[in-house]
C-alpha positions as CSV (number, residue, x, y, z in Angstrom):
1,X,-19.1,-76.3,-57.6
2,X,-18.6,-73.7,-55.0
3,X,-20.0,-70.5,-56.6
4,X,-18.6,-68.2,-54.0
5,X,-15.2,-69.5,-54.3
6,X,-15.5,-69.2,-58.2
7,X,-16.6,-65.6,-57.8
8,X,-13.6,-64.7,-55.6
9,X,-11.1,-66.6,-57.6
10,X,-12.0,-65.1,-60.7
11,X,-12.6,-61.6,-59.4
12,X,-16.1,-61.4,-60.7
13,X,-18.7,-59.0,-59.6
14,X,-21.9,-60.2,-58.1
15,X,-23.8,-57.2,-59.4
16,X,-22.7,-58.0,-62.9
17,X,-23.5,-61.7,-62.6
18,X,-26.9,-60.8,-61.4
19,X,-27.6,-58.3,-64.1
20,X,-26.4,-60.8,-66.8
21,X,-28.4,-63.7,-65.3
22,X,-31.3,-61.6,-64.6
23,X,-31.5,-62.6,-61.0
24,X,-31.6,-60.7,-57.8
25,X,-28.6,-60.4,-55.5
26,X,-30.9,-62.1,-52.8
27,X,-31.4,-65.1,-55.1
28,X,-27.7,-65.3,-55.9
29,X,-27.0,-65.3,-52.1
30,X,-29.5,-68.1,-51.8
31,X,-27.8,-70.2,-54.4
32,X,-24.4,-69.6,-53.0
33,X,-25.5,-70.7,-49.5
34,X,-27.1,-73.9,-51.0
35,X,-30.7,-72.8,-49.9
36,X,-31.9,-72.6,-53.4
37,X,-30.8,-74.1,-56.9
38,X,-31.2,-72.3,-60.2
39,X,-34.0,-73.9,-62.2
40,X,-34.2,-74.4,-65.8
41,X,-35.1,-70.8,-66.9
42,X,-32.1,-69.4,-64.8
43,X,-29.3,-72.0,-64.9
44,X,-28.0,-71.3,-68.4
45,X,-28.0,-67.6,-67.9
46,X,-26.2,-68.0,-64.5
47,X,-23.7,-70.4,-66.0
48,X,-23.0,-68.0,-68.8
49,X,-22.5,-65.1,-66.4
50,X,-20.1,-67.2,-64.3
51,X,-18.2,-68.5,-67.4
52,X,-18.9,-72.1,-66.5
53,X,-21.0,-74.8,-68.0
54,X,-24.6,-75.8,-67.0
55,X,-22.9,-79.2,-65.9
56,X,-20.8,-77.2,-63.3
57,X,-23.8,-75.8,-61.7
58,X,-26.5,-78.3,-62.1
59,X,-25.4,-81.5,-63.5
60,X,-28.9,-83.0,-63.2
61,X,-30.2,-80.4,-65.7
62,X,-27.3,-80.5,-68.1
63,X,-28.7,-83.1,-70.4
64,X,-32.0,-81.4,-70.5
65,X,-30.4,-78.3,-71.7
66,X,-28.2,-80.0,-74.2
67,X,-25.0,-79.5,-72.0
68,X,-23.7,-83.0,-71.8
69,X,-20.1,-82.3,-72.4
């Protein structure tokens, strides 16, 4: 999924996303640009803050986290 498009399309605040997911704005930018991927400790919190499933962000980690819908 394209996180940048999702944020824009849903009028989300990057500041709020970072606060809820407990990540820095810099890290969110790296994720948006594809330079980094959220790991096991971060992906669930980031998915919740974006209002999406783990599968949307990291299908490869979804089964490990029990998000296999």
